N, C-alpha and C positions, 0 to 999 in steps of 0.2 A: 503493500499500499504506499503510495507516494504521500509525503508529508509537506504541507504548505503552511507558511506563516503569513497572514493577512494583517498589514498594519495601516490603520486609518483611524482618525478621531471622530469620524462620522459613523456612529454605531449602526445606523440603518444600512449604510453601504456595506459595512463588515458583515452584518447579519445576512444580507442578500448574497454576497459572494460566498460566505461560509455555506449556507444552505445549498447553493448551487453546486459547489465543488464537492460537498459531501454526497450529494446525489450522484455524482460521477465516480464515487469510491475513494475520493482523497481524504486524508486525515488532515484536519485544520485546526491550527492554533491562532488565536487573535491577540493583538496588541493595540492600544489606543493612544500611545505616545512613544516618542524616540527612545527614551530610557527603558521602558518595558520591552520594547522590540529588541534592543541590544542585550538585554538580560535573557530573553527567550532564545535568541540566536546563539548565545554563548553557551547556554545549557543544552540546547537540543541540535540535532542534526536534520536540516531541511533539505527537500529537493528542490524547493522554490520559495521565493519571498515576493510578495506583492507589497510594494512600499509607496505610501502616499508621501508627497513632498512636504506639504504644510502640516507639520506635527508639533504639539506641544513638546517642551523641553529640549528635544534635539530634532532638527528638521531631517527630512528624508535623505538629503545630500550627505549630512554628517553621519547619519546612521549607515548609509551605504559605504561611505569611506571607511568607517571603523570595521564593518563587516569584511570589507576587502583585505583588511590587514591580516586575517586569519583564515579566510574562507573564500572559495570561488563559486559557492552557491549562486545559481542564476537568480537575478533580481529584476523584476518589472516595476519601474516607477509609475506612479499614478498621481495625476495632478488635475486641478480644476483650471489651470492655465493653459494656454496653448502657444505661448511665445517660444520661438526657436531657441532662445538663450536657455530656457529651462531644460530643454531637450538636451542641448549640448552639454550643459552642466551635469545632467543626470548621467549621460554616457561617459563623461570624463571621470566622474567619480566611481565608474565601474558598473554601471547598470547594463543589462543585456538587452532591455527592450524599454519602451516608453509608451504609455497610453494617456489620452486626455478625457477627463470626465466631461460630460457624461458619456459612458461607454456601454456598449452592449455586452452583457454577460457572456453571450455565445462567442463574441470575438475574443473576450478575456480567456475563456477556456481554449479556444483555438490557438492563441499565442502561447499559452502554457504547454499545450501538447507539443507544439512545434519546437519550443526551446527544449523540453524534456527529451524529444526525439534526438535533437542535435547533441544534447549532453550525454546521452546513452551511447550513441554512435562514437563520440569522441572517447568515452571511457572504454568502449570496446576496442577501439583502435590502439589505445594506449596499453591496454592489457595485453593485446596480441604482440605488442612490441617487446614484451618481456616473456621469455620462455623459461618455464620452470620444470626441470626434469630430474626428479629425485632431489639429491643434493645440489644439483647443478642449476645455476640460475644465469640466464643469458639475457642481458639488456642490449636489444638490437640498435637502440637509438644511441645510447652513450658507448656502445661497443665495449661493454664490461662484462667480465665473467667471474662468478663467485662459485666456490665449492664449500658448502656448509658454512657460508658466511665469510670465508676467507677469499680475498680477491686473487685472481690468477692472471698473470700478465701473458697475453698471446701477441704474436706478431699479426699483422694485418691479414696475411694469408691464411694463418692458422684460425683466426676468428671467422674468416669468411667460409672456410671449410665447416667449421663446428656449426655456424649459423644455418648453412645450407642443409647439412645432415639433420641437425636437430628440429628444423622446420618441416622436414619430411620424413618422419620416423618410419622405419621399416622399408623405406624405399632404397633399393640398391643402386649405387651410382658406380659405373665403370671408371677406371682410372682416366680414360680418354674423356669421359663426360666431365669428370671433375676438373681435368685440365682446361677444358674449353670453357666451362662455366666460370671457374674461379680465376684462371690466368688469361683466358681470352684465346680466340682462335689463332691470333698472330703469334702467340708465345712459342719461341723456338725450342723450348725444353721438351723432355719426353716424360713418359708416365712414371719414371722413377722419381721425378720431382714430387709427385703426389705421395708416393710412398714414404718419403723422407718427412714430409710435412705431417702426415698422419702419424708417424712414429713420434715426432717431437710433440705433437698435440697430445697423444696418449700419455706421454711422460709428464705432461702438465696437469692432466685432469683426471687420469685414472690412478687409483690407489695401486693397482698392479697392472702395468702396461701389458704384460704378457697374457693376462687374463682380463681383458677389458670388460667395463660394465657398460660403457656408452657407445663408443665407436667400434664397431665390429667388422670383421673381414668375411666376405663371402667368397670363399676360395674359387679362384678361376674367374671370378666376375669383378668384384670390387669391394666397396665399402658402404656400410649403412649404420644407422643410429637406432639404438634401442635402450630403453630405461625401465 
């Protein structure tokens, strides 16, 4: 169940948004001033915050700025004003979207769903960039490898080999395939280059290189990854 924080000092607006979102299956918390909003945002984990600009104690811009110091939760700013400067300020303080009152609740829900879809897609992409195979963690973006929390320093080609094999577990790659994919078709070396790099890779990531846990040999064919 997605959790939403609605922040507005107009209680009728909060009540209407809350009722509509709960009908859609959202869990909804409410705050009526900036201080209360910051307290709830600090104590709870939200999937979305609807944040009015004109609030008692702290205005919406200040609330958004403080939230952004510790969280990247999506924020939609709400305001009765329509000036472009308010929109610019909201986005500069870290808001993801902006809606001007009066608004249609159907549009509010559509905006929420659109932002949540983008957020979920981004999270899935980030998750896919980190491969966890047993004790082995491969961060494909930072090109870092850890074994049981201990960082292992690989050369560029060793990392490329490991990333390719780990991303395609159980798929057997011939030496020629690995040479073409990792080194490129124009590389003048031969398949023994792959064997040397696989041996060095095993020495760095395997507890027992002669009895590998991760990078295995398919005799007469090539190499594959298993965990």
